[in-house]
N, C-alpha and C positions, 0 to 999 in steps of 0.2 A: 575327818568326817566320822570315823569310827568312834573316837573318844567323845565327840560331841553327842552322837546319838546314844551312846551308852550312858552318859551323864543325864541326858534328856529323859531316857527311860527310867533311870533311878529316881529322878524328881517326880516323874509321872506315877511311878509305883508308890512313892511315899504319899503323894496327893490322893491316890486311889484308896490307900489305907485310911486316910483321914476322911474321905468321902463315904466310907462304909459305916461311919458313926451315925446313928439315927439323928435326924434333923439337919444333917450336913449332906444329904443326898443330892441337893441342888448343885453341889460341886461337880457332879458327873457331867452336867451340861457344858462346863468349861473344860473338863478333863478330856473328853473324847476328841475335840479338835486339837487340843494341846498334844495329845499322844499321836494323833494322825500326822501332825507336822514332824514329830520325832521319827515316825515310821518312814516318812518321805525322805528325811535326811539320812536315815539308816539305809534305805534302798539305794540312794545315790552313792553312799559309801560302799555298799556291796558291789555296785556296778563298776565303779571307777578305781577300785583298789585291786591289787593282785590277790590271787586266790589264797596264798599263804599268809596274807596280812589283813584279812577282812573279818577276823574273829570278833573284834569289838563291834563292828557294824552289824554282824549277824546277831550278836547278843542284844544290841540296842533294838534291832528290829523285832526280836522275840519279846523283849520286855514291853515295848510299845504295843505290840499286837495283843499280848495278854491283858494289858490295861484297857485297851479298846473293847475287847470281848467282855471283860468284867463290868465295865461301865455301861455297855449296851444291855447286858443282862440285868444289871441293877435298875436301869431306867425302865426296862421291859416289865419288871415286876412291881413297878410303881414306886421305886425308891427315889425318884427325882423330885417328888413333891415334899416328902418328909424325910 
């Protein structure tokens, strides 16, 4: 679960960078649910792995949370239309 959430977070981060380009802000509408699913997978990974082996899941959770926050802020300032 940790590796899946980490890879999911990396893909979401790359997608977020692409969605920061003007006229591609509409990608945030799809990015936020995508990152939310990754965060759920990471949270499950954190809960069901031992404390010394859940570093990847914590990193995936952090990456997905950052992507969600940036996506929401971008949509909040009107970046979802243009």
